[in-house]
Backbone bond lengths (Angstrom), bond angles and torsions (degrees), N, CA, C in turn:
res aa  C-N    CA-C-N  psi(-1)  N-CA   C-N-CA  omega(-1)  CA-C   N-CA-C  phi
1 X - - - 1.429 - - 1.547 103.68 -
2 X 1.270 117.40 131.92 1.504 122.01 -179.30 1.541 110.81 -73.59
3 X 1.266 112.76 165.33 1.505 118.79 -179.51 1.484 114.30 -71.02
4 X 1.382 116.46 -18.26 1.423 117.79 -175.34 1.584 107.80 -90.12
5 X 1.341 117.61 -13.44 1.496 117.10 -179.10 1.572 107.38 -85.93
6 X 1.239 116.15 142.57 1.481 112.55 173.39 1.437 112.59 -103.78
7 X 1.284 116.13 157.13 1.449 121.09 -179.29 1.561 110.06 -87.55
8 X 1.301 116.57 131.54 1.370 123.35 177.64 1.517 111.22 -107.33
9 X 1.304 118.06 130.41 1.460 125.28 178.35 1.511 105.69 -78.56
10 X 1.348 117.26 129.44 1.436 118.99 175.45 1.512 108.87 -86.47
11 X 1.434 112.34 118.94 1.459 116.54 -175.25 1.480 109.38 -108.04
12 X 1.275 114.44 139.76 1.525 121.51 178.94 1.508 110.14 -67.63
13 X 1.295 114.46 157.47 1.538 125.27 -178.98 1.476 105.13 -58.48
14 X 1.433 113.68 -47.86 1.444 116.67 -174.52 1.516 113.28 -62.75
15 X 1.363 119.45 -36.66 1.470 123.47 174.34 1.472 109.34 -63.41
16 X 1.337 120.40 -45.85 1.485 119.10 -176.60 1.567 109.20 -66.57
17 X 1.349 114.73 -36.46 1.508 114.76 178.05 1.522 111.10 -65.69
18 X 1.329 116.81 -35.92 1.446 117.02 178.93 1.468 115.45 -71.49
19 X 1.321 116.65 -25.23 1.442 120.07 172.64 1.563 109.29 -69.12
20 X 1.301 117.30 -44.67 1.437 121.38 -174.35 1.479 114.17 -78.50
21 X 1.311 118.46 -14.12 1.480 119.61 177.55 1.469 112.57 -72.81
22 X 1.268 125.99 -30.31 1.456 124.53 167.07 1.456 117.01 -59.17
23 X 1.370 114.38 -39.42 1.479 122.17 178.71 1.515 109.52 -67.36
24 X 1.469 116.59 -39.25 1.408 122.66 -178.94 1.567 112.91 -60.48
25 X 1.442 111.64 -42.91 1.437 116.72 177.85 1.522 111.00 -65.68
26 X 1.254 114.80 -47.63 1.492 118.12 -178.48 1.520 112.75 -64.27
27 X 1.180 120.81 -47.52 1.490 120.48 -179.25 1.455 113.00 -74.00
28 X 1.311 123.31 -25.49 1.428 126.07 168.69 1.518 113.79 -58.61
29 X 1.312 115.58 -49.17 1.438 124.17 176.62 1.561 108.15 -64.30
30 X 1.325 116.21 -48.56 1.505 120.23 -177.25 1.540 112.29 -62.94
31 X 1.348 113.02 -45.52 1.489 117.53 178.19 1.637 113.12 -61.31
32 X 1.290 110.04 -44.33 1.457 113.95 -177.84 1.575 111.10 -67.33
33 X 1.251 121.59 -33.13 1.446 123.26 176.39 1.513 106.17 -72.03
34 X 1.302 120.02 -45.30 1.519 124.34 -171.07 1.514 106.81 -64.57
35 X 1.317 117.54 -37.12 1.469 119.30 -175.92 1.492 112.01 -76.96
36 X 1.367 119.26 -37.75 1.389 122.37 -176.65 1.562 115.29 -86.34
37 X 1.421 118.02 -20.98 1.413 122.04 -166.69 1.569 110.97 -61.94
38 X 1.339 117.50 -46.51 1.419 118.35 -175.37 1.565 111.85 -67.20
39 X 1.322 114.75 -41.20 1.441 116.95 176.31 1.533 113.24 -62.02
40 X 1.346 119.70 -46.75 1.403 127.79 -179.16 1.573 111.84 -57.78
41 X 1.249 116.67 -49.98 1.396 120.77 -171.86 1.613 109.54 -78.37
42 X 1.352 115.93 -36.83 1.498 118.55 178.35 1.574 112.64 -75.55
43 X 1.283 118.56 -53.44 1.386 123.96 -174.99 1.538 114.32 -82.70
44 X 1.305 118.35 -51.92 1.445 121.67 -176.54 1.513 113.40 -74.63
45 X 1.321 114.95 -45.09 1.515 120.17 -175.30 1.500 109.64 -90.16
46 X 1.375 119.20 -33.60 1.567 121.38 174.88 1.612 104.68 89.85
47 X 1.317 118.83 25.27 1.409 120.57 172.16 1.535 112.93 -78.95
48 X 1.321 116.03 133.52 1.469 119.43 -179.46 1.589 108.82 -62.78
49 X 1.303 114.72 141.67 1.481 120.18 -176.68 1.551 110.98 -60.96
50 X 1.301 115.62 -30.14 1.468 121.52 -177.91 1.498 108.11 -63.22
51 X 1.370 117.53 -43.69 1.497 121.04 -177.14 1.603 106.51 -68.23
52 X 1.305 118.68 -37.18 1.453 118.38 178.47 1.445 112.08 -67.67
53 X 1.334 119.08 -42.09 1.501 122.67 173.55 1.507 112.20 -59.24
54 X 1.324 116.72 -42.22 1.417 119.82 179.19 1.536 112.01 -66.81
55 X 1.341 119.56 -38.73 1.420 122.48 175.62 1.534 111.56 -62.86
56 X 1.398 114.97 -38.90 1.543 116.61 -178.37 1.569 105.64 -72.62
57 X 1.376 119.79 -36.11 1.441 120.64 176.27 1.485 113.12 -60.26
58 X 1.307 117.83 -44.48 1.462 122.30 177.30 1.584 111.15 -64.57
59 X 1.295 116.40 -36.31 1.492 118.06 173.26 1.417 113.10 -68.34
60 X 1.374 120.06 -36.08 1.497 119.32 171.37 1.540 113.81 -64.34
61 X 1.288 118.87 -38.66 1.453 117.80 178.08 1.527 110.31 -71.02
62 X 1.346 118.11 -37.14 1.530 118.28 171.40 1.535 110.61 -59.28
63 X 1.248 121.30 -41.12 1.493 123.97 178.45 1.492 113.38 -65.34
64 X 1.374 115.25 -30.01 1.428 119.58 179.65 1.555 111.18 -63.63
65 X 1.217 117.82 -33.58 1.492 119.73 177.11 1.511 115.88 -96.70
66 X 1.370 111.71 -30.33 1.495 118.16 -179.24 1.513 115.28 -73.57
67 X 1.338 119.47 -39.00 1.456 121.52 -179.34 1.469 114.08 -63.39
68 X 1.359 124.66 -45.21 1.451 120.44 177.24 1.488 112.86 -64.64
69 X 1.400 117.07 -33.40 1.456 120.49 -177.64 1.621 106.94 -67.69
70 X 1.358 119.75 -46.22 1.389 122.61 178.69 1.540 109.33 -68.81
71 X 1.263 123.09 -36.25 1.486 126.08 174.28 1.550 107.89 -54.73
72 X 1.360 114.76 -49.24 1.474 117.98 -175.71 1.477 107.86 -64.29
73 X 1.339 120.13 -48.34 1.448 121.15 -178.25 1.550 111.84 -64.13
74 X 1.274 121.51 -38.13 1.458 119.45 179.03 1.581 115.25 -75.04
75 X 1.286 114.63 -17.67 1.444 117.37 -179.93 1.573 110.08 -88.93
76 X 1.286 117.01 -13.33 1.439 118.09 176.80 1.509 113.69 -79.62
77 X 1.338 118.71 132.77 1.505 119.23 175.83 1.546 113.53 -68.98
78 X 1.229 117.95 124.09 1.499 120.54 172.49 1.511 106.11 -112.08
79 X 1.327 112.63 172.49 1.469 120.53 178.26 1.493 110.61 -63.60
80 X 1.342 120.45 -36.12 1.429 122.50 -176.11 1.543 111.37 -84.03
81 X 1.288 119.93 -6.53 1.464 119.65 179.39 1.491 113.52 -89.20
82 X 1.304 119.52 -11.61 1.427 123.02 -176.29 1.582 112.87 -64.12
83 X 1.343 115.83 -38.52 1.446 123.78 -171.19 1.494 109.99 -77.76
84 X 1.478 119.63 -44.15 1.394 120.87 -174.98 1.477 116.66 -111.31
85 X 1.256 117.42 -7.09 1.428 120.59 179.89 1.548 109.46 115.55
86 X 1.321 111.51 171.42 1.447 117.89 -168.72 1.540 111.95 -70.74
87 X 1.323 124.24 -35.25 1.443 126.79 -173.06 1.516 112.56 -110.88
88 X 1.299 123.33 -13.40 1.465 124.43 -174.98 1.508 109.86 -58.99
89 X 1.430 118.52 -45.99 1.493 113.58 179.49 1.515 114.21 -65.06
90 X 1.312 118.39 -32.13 1.489 123.06 178.44 1.547 109.47 -65.58
91 X 1.308 114.72 -41.06 1.454 121.07 -179.58 1.606 109.29 -60.37
92 X 1.312 110.46 -49.00 1.462 118.33 -178.72 1.538 109.22 -63.54
93 X 1.300 120.67 -38.41 1.462 122.18 174.88 1.444 111.98 -66.21
94 X 1.315 118.49 -30.36 1.554 120.67 -174.22 1.522 113.77 -91.93
95 X 1.322 118.87 -4.92 1.413 121.68 -179.17 1.533 111.92 -65.08
96 X 1.328 119.68 -53.31 1.514 121.61 -177.05 1.581 112.47 -67.20
97 X 1.355 120.16 -42.54 1.398 118.21 177.13 1.543 113.32 -63.64
98 X 1.388 117.14 -33.46 1.423 120.21 172.25 1.497 114.39 -63.39
99 X 1.345 119.80 -47.57 1.437 124.70 178.29 1.569 108.00 -58.45
100 X 1.374 117.30 -50.64 1.411 116.74 177.04 1.499 116.67 -60.20
101 X 1.351 113.61 -39.82 1.539 114.72 172.78 1.468 116.63 -59.10
102 X 1.356 119.55 -39.81 1.427 123.58 178.14 1.521 106.64 -65.69
103 X 1.304 118.82 -42.39 1.429 118.31 -175.99 1.574 110.17 -63.38
104 X 1.383 117.08 -45.70 1.455 119.75 178.24 1.607 111.80 -64.33
105 X 1.296 116.72 -24.74 1.435 118.77 -178.36 1.567 110.71 -67.64
106 X 1.350 112.22 -32.02 1.461 118.03 179.71 1.527 112.28 -97.86
107 X 1.315 122.20 -32.64 1.420 124.79 -177.67 1.481 112.71 -84.13
108 X 1.366 118.44 92.15 1.393 120.50 -172.11 1.549 105.97 -96.60
109 X 1.326 117.63 142.67 1.497 122.02 179.35 1.546 113.13 -61.42
110 X 1.289 116.73 139.31 1.439 121.96 -174.69 1.534 115.93 -51.83
111 X 1.366 113.97 -34.47 1.478 118.16 -176.13 1.493 111.09 -76.35
112 X 1.269 121.96 -5.38 1.483 127.79 -178.72 1.588 108.91 -94.62
113 X 1.305 113.85 -22.03 1.467 118.03 -175.64 1.540 111.07 -81.36
114 X 1.339 113.90 124.35 1.523 115.32 178.75 1.526 106.40 -94.78
115 X 1.257 116.18 143.82 1.412 127.44 179.54 1.545 108.31 -94.58
116 X 1.277 114.13 141.58 1.476 119.68 179.87 1.560 105.86 -101.59
117 X 1.311 123.31 0.86 1.452 126.09 177.04 1.577 109.51 -76.42
């Protein structure tokens, strides 16, 4: 094999499916929230679309700074990342805040809900 050619690891179908399963779960949740969120807040809650757009813009700005910081932290080797891999502990730490965040995204306080009656 010449030095210009790269070696490719032959990966089984089962291993490739196991890699994609995590993305399937994540994107299923993400897509369902993304599709329903505008309808839910505009029609069910009565929130003006401008406020929802402003909230999403603020979230986008937050991610602009947050994502590189989290990428830096998860790329650094720590003592606890040797056993399970670089990102597994961070994924485990992020599961519960994500679940709580999705809950609060849908559970709107009663005093914010406008009645159409």
